[in-house]
C-alpha positions in Angstrom: 13.2 22.6 6.3 10.0 23.3 4.9 10.2 21.5 1.8 11.5 18.2 3.8 8.6 18.5 6.4 6.1 18.4 3.4 8.1 15.5 1.6 8.6 13.5 4.8 5.7 14.7 7.2 4.9 10.8 8.2 8.4 10.5 9.2 8.2 13.9 11.0 5.3 12.9 12.8 7.1 9.6 14.0 9.7 11.2 15.1 8.0 13.9 17.1 6.0 11.0 19.0 9.2 9.3 19.7 10.9 12.2 21.0 7.8 12.9 23.2 7.9 9.8 24.6 11.6 9.9 25.5 10.7 12.6 28.0 9.1 10.0 29.9 11.2 7.0 29.2 14.8 8.0 28.9 16.9 6.4 26.2 18.3 3.2 27.5 19.5 -0.1 26.1 15.9 -1.8 25.8 15.4 0.7 22.9 17.2 -1.8 21.1 14.6 -4.5 21.7 11.7 -2.5 20.5 12.5 -2.8 17.1 11.2 -5.8 14.7 14.1 -6.2 12.8 12.4 -8.6 10.8 9.9 -6.1 9.4 12.8 -3.6 8.7 14.7 -6.2 6.9 12.0 -7.6 5.2 10.7 -4.2 3.9 14.2 -3.5 2.8 14.5 -6.6 0.6 11.1 -6.1 -0.8 11.9 -2.9 -1.8 15.2 -3.7 -3.3 13.8 -6.5 -5.3 10.8 -4.5 -6.8 13.1 -1.5 -7.8 14.7 -4.2 -9.8 11.5 -5.4 -11.3 10.9 -1.7 -11.8 14.2 -0.9 -13.6 14.0 -4.2 -15.9 10.5 -2.4 -16.9 8.2 -5.6 -15.7 5.2 -3.4 -15.3 5.8 -1.0 -18.4 6.0 -4.7 -20.3 3.1 -6.3 -19.0 0.7 -3.1 -19.4 1.5 -2.4 -22.8 1.0 -6.0 -23.9 -2.5 -5.5 -22.3 -3.2 -1.7 -23.4 -2.6 -2.8 -27.0 -5.8 -4.6 -26.9 -8.0 -2.0 -26.1 -10.4 -0.9 -28.8 -11.8 2.4 -27.2 -11.0 4.6 -24.3 -13.5 2.9 -21.7 -11.6 -0.6 -22.0 -8.3 1.2 -22.0 -9.4 2.7 -18.6 -10.5 -0.6 -17.3 -7.8 -2.3 -18.6 -5.1 0.4 -16.8 -7.3 0.2 -13.4 -7.3 -3.5 -13.5 -3.5 -3.6 -14.2 -2.7 -1.3 -11.1 -5.4 -3.4 -8.8 -3.8 -6.9 -9.4 0.0 -5.7 -9.6 -0.4 -3.8 -6.3 -1.0 -7.4 -4.7 2.7 -8.3 -5.5 4.6 -5.0 -6.1 2.9 -2.9 -3.7 0.4 0.1 -3.9 3.3 2.7 -4.5 5.2 0.9 -7.1 2.1 0.0 -9.3 1.1 3.8 -8.9 4.9 4.8 -9.8 5.0 2.4 -13.0 1.3 3.0 -14.2 0.5 6.7 -13.6 3.2 7.9 -15.9 2.0 5.3 -18.6 -1.5 6.7 -18.1 -0.4 10.4 -18.7 1.5 9.5 -21.7 -1.5 7.7 -23.1 -3.9 10.5 -22.5 -1.4 13.1 -23.5 -1.9 11.5 -26.9 -5.7 10.4 -26.9 -7.0 13.6 -25.1 -7.0 14.4 -21.4 -10.5 14.4 -20.5 -10.5 11.1 -18.6 -7.1 11.4 -17.0 -8.2 12.8 -13.3 -10.7 10.2 -13.2 -8.3 7.6 -14.5 -5.8 8.3 -12.0 -8.1 8.7 -9.0 -9.5 5.3 -9.8 -6.1 3.7 -10.3 -5.2 5.1 -6.8 -8.5 3.8 -5.2 -7.5 0.4 -7.1 -3.7 0.4 -5.7 -5.0 0.8 -2.1 -7.6 -1.7 -2.2 -5.7 -4.4 -4.2 -2.9 -4.2 -1.9 -4.8 -4.9 1.0 -5.3 -8.5 -0.2 -1.7 -9.7 0.3 0.6 -9.4 3.0 3.3 -7.7 1.0 0.7 -5.3 -0.8 1.7 -2.6 1.6 3.9 -1.6 4.7 1.1 -1.8 7.3 -0.2 -5.3 5.8 3.5 -6.6 6.3 3.8 -5.0 9.7 0.5 -6.4 11.0 0.9 -10.0 9.5 4.2 -9.9 11.5 2.9 -8.6 14.7 -0.1 -10.5 14.9 1.5 -13.7 13.8 -1.2 -14.5 11.3 -1.3 -17.4 8.9 -1.8 -16.4 5.4 -5.2 -18.3 5.5 -6.5 -16.2 8.6 -5.1 -13.0 6.7 -7.1 -13.8 3.5 -10.1 -14.6 5.6 -10.1 -11.0 7.0 -9.5 -9.2 3.9 -10.9 -11.2 1.1 -14.8 -10.0 1.7 -14.1 -6.4 1.9 -11.4 -6.6 -1.2 -14.1 -8.6 -3.3 -16.7 -5.6 -2.6 -14.2 -3.0 -3.2 -13.1 -4.7 -6.4 -17.0 -4.7 -7.6 -17.6 -1.2 -6.4 -14.7 -0.1 -8.6 -15.9 -2.2 -11.5 -19.1 -0.5 -11.2 -18.0 3.1 -11.3 -15.9 2.0 -14.2 -18.8 0.4 -16.3 -21.2 3.0 -15.5 -18.9 5.9 -16.4 -19.2 7.7 -19.7 -16.0 7.2 -20.9 -16.9 7.2 -24.7 -16.3 4.8 -27.4 -13.5 6.8 -28.8 -11.0 4.4 -30.7 -7.8 4.4 -29.6 -4.4 2.8 -31.1 -1.6 2.0 -28.5 1.5 0.6 -30.1 3.9 -2.1 -28.2 6.5 0.1 -26.4 8.3 -2.2 -23.8 10.5 -5.4 -24.3 12.6 -7.4 -22.2 15.5 -7.9 -24.9 18.3 -9.7 -23.4 17.1 -9.1 -19.9 15.1 -12.3 -19.3 17.9 -13.9 -17.4 18.1 -11.0 -15.0 14.4 -11.1 -14.6 14.4 -14.8 -13.8 17.0 -14.0 -11.0 14.9 -11.0 -9.7 11.7 -13.8 -9.4 14.0 -15.9 -7.4 14.8 -13.1 -5.2 11.2 -12.4 -4.7 10.2 -16.1 -3.8 12.9 -15.9 -1.3 11.1 -12.8 0.2 7.6 -14.5 0.2 9.0 -17.4 2.1 10.2 -15.0 4.6 7.0 -13.1 4.8 5.5 -16.9 5.3 7.9 -17.8 8.0 9.2 -20.6 6.1 12.9 -18.6 5.8 14.8 -16.7 8.7 14.5 -13.2 7.7 18.4 -12.8 8.5 19.0 -15.3 5.4 16.8 -13.4 3.1 18.7 -10.1 4.1 22.1 -11.5 3.5 21.2 -13.1 0.0 19.5 -10.1 -1.4 22.2 -7.8 -0.2 25.1 -10.0 -1.9 22.9 -10.2 -4.9 22.7 -6.6 -5.0 26.2 -5.9 -4.7 27.1 -8.1 -7.4 24.4 -7.7 -10.0 23.4 -3.8 -9.6 24.6 -1.8 -6.6 22.5 1.2 -8.0 19.3 -0.5 -6.4 20.4 0.6 -2.9 19.7 4.3 -4.0 16.0 3.5 -4.8 15.2 2.3 -1.4 12.8 4.3 0.5 15.1 4.9 3.6 12.7 7.2 5.0 10.0 4.9 5.3 12.5 2.5 7.3 13.4 5.3 9.4 9.7 6.1 10.0 9.0 2.3 11.5 12.0 2.7 13.5 10.5 5.8 15.0 7.4 4.5 15.6 8.6 1.2 17.3 10.6 3.5 19.5 7.1 5.5 20.1 5.2 2.2 20.7 8.0 0.7 22.8 8.0 3.7 25.2 4.1 3.6 25.3 4.2 0.0 26.2 6.3 1.2 29.3 3.7 3.7 30.2 1.0 1.3 31.8 -1.6 4.2 32.6 -1.4 5.6 29.2 -1.8 1.9 27.4 -4.3 0.7 29.7 -6.5 4.1 29.2 -6.2 3.7 25.7 -6.7 -0.2 25.5 -10.1 0.6 27.4 -11.0 3.5 24.7 -10.6 1.3 21.8 -13.0 -1.7 23.1 -15.6 -1.9 20.0 -13.7 0.8 18.1 -11.0 -0.5 16.7 -12.1 -0.5 13.2 -13.5 3.2 13.2 -10.4 4.1 15.0 -8.4 2.8 12.3 -10.2 4.5 9.6 -10.1 8.0 11.4 -6.6 8.0 12.3 -5.3 6.8 9.2 -7.0 9.9 7.8 -5.0 12.3 9.9 -1.7 10.6 10.3 -1.8 7.9 7.2 -2.4 4.2 7.6 1.1 3.1 8.1 1.8 5.1 11.3 -2.1 4.4 12.5 -1.3 0.6 12.3 1.6 0.8 14.2 0.4 2.7 16.9 -3.2 1.4 17.1 -1.5 -2.3 17.4 0.1 -1.5 20.7 -3.3 -1.4 22.3 -5.3 -4.2 21.0 -5.3 -7.5 20.1 -8.1 -7.3 17.6 -6.1 -8.2 14.5 -9.0 -8.1 12.3 -10.5 -4.8 12.7 -7.2 -3.1 12.8 -6.4 -4.8 9.4 -9.6 -3.8 8.0 -9.4 -0.3 9.6 -6.2 0.9 8.3 -6.5 -0.7 4.7 -10.1 0.9 4.3 -9.0 3.9 5.9 -6.3 4.1 3.2 -9.2 5.9 1.2 -10.4 9.4 2.1 -8.1 12.0 2.2 -5.2 12.5 0.1 -2.8 11.8 3.2 -4.6 8.7 4.4 -2.0 6.4 2.2 1.0 7.4 1.1 0.4 5.9 -2.3 -2.5 8.5 -2.6 0.3 11.5 -2.3 2.4 9.6 -5.0 -0.5 9.9 -7.4 -1.1 13.2 -6.6 2.4 14.4 -7.0 2.9 12.4 -10.3 -0.1 14.3 -11.7 0.9 17.8 -10.6 3.9 17.3 -12.5 2.4 16.4 -15.8 1.7 19.2 -18.4 -1.6 21.0 -18.0 -2.2 19.5 -14.5 -5.5 21.1 -12.3 -4.6 20.1 -8.9 -7.5 21.9 -7.3 -9.9 19.9 -9.6 -8.1 16.7 -9.2 -8.3 17.0 -5.5 -12.3 17.6 -5.6 -12.8 14.4 -8.0 -10.2 12.4 -5.7 -12.3 13.5 -2.5 -15.8 12.8 -4.0 -14.7 9.1 -5.2 -12.7 8.2 -2.5 -15.1 9.6 0.5 -18.1 7.6 -1.3 -16.2 4.4 -1.6 -14.7 4.5 1.9 -18.3 5.4 3.3 -19.5 2.2 1.3 -16.9 -0.1 2.4 -17.4 1.1 6.1 -20.9 0.0 5.6 -20.0 -3.4 4.0 -17.8 -4.1 7.2 -20.6 -3.1 9.6 -22.9 -5.4 7.8 -20.5 -8.3 7.5 -20.0 -8.0 11.6 -23.8 -7.7 12.0 -24.4 -10.8 9.6 -21.9 -12.6 11.1 -20.0 -13.0 7.9 -16.6 -13.6 9.4 -18.1 -16.4 11.5 -20.0 -18.3 8.7 -18.8 -21.4 6.9 -18.7 -19.1 3.6 -15.8 -17.1 4.1 -13.7 -20.4 5.0 -15.0 -22.0 1.7 -14.2 -19.0 -0.1 -10.8 -18.4 1.3 
């Protein structure tokens, strides 16, 4: 039971919140109307399709193609972090880290582990910041994109300025680091072989998911096609779906639905959030993680911009601020010669520093009226 709580703490928190509100709003048929089935269906489809890409070794193939170009440790680290940053936009932050951290550990086991912790920490930050730039980059974006009925252009206008600043900071840290000029030699290890046809098929399914996210296609059609496809081609992918995340969403849907029935609580919290949405999003993410923070706060405010920025920037900071950060930590601790205490120290220093810099950037953007300027519309 203790191990379950440790592994699924977000699901446990969501369940506790839901159960507490059931005391005030007893279970009834209206509970079924709380759930946003399109979000659940889309999450399921994306997880299945991305699992298919992972099984085909797509990210491994891409990374080894790029890494073979590295001449020294510094260039190698820059390539790895960029691979994570940009792949997280399409394949989600979790999958990007699950794919690249084992590759990173394997490489540094052969060339020396001195910069391993630094690299994994920067990869984790890159995954969280890269994923914020697309609606499908992470679960909270998918939920907020659907909940506030944002257009793709409006979404990009919100996240792009902070995303650019975040990328510049990461690159600044990488170029300023003393990673050394030790030569490396990495051989290509991955190939698609005869899987290119299957890869093309998964690309088709992925495009189907994107069209559904953009509301061009009904989610029920997407779910049906993906389900039939996986049953025919690879039923094993069903086992790779993160069902605990889906259950977490269901639990929070019940929680926020019940809160919506308690007008006193909703009004009080809505009043508290006025002019505090961004900061509250950042701080609440540090304690309960950014996915549940997004779902909870969205019930009390229509400020889509600040809640989107708050929970995404809030993915930095503590290890539990983002599920992706926990994945990195777990993968590292399983490696030979791991030093968890040192990792957490380095993780905290870089995460808190970059978190504060990005919070400052958001405050400056708001103060200077960047989001109301013509520049952001032009860039977007």
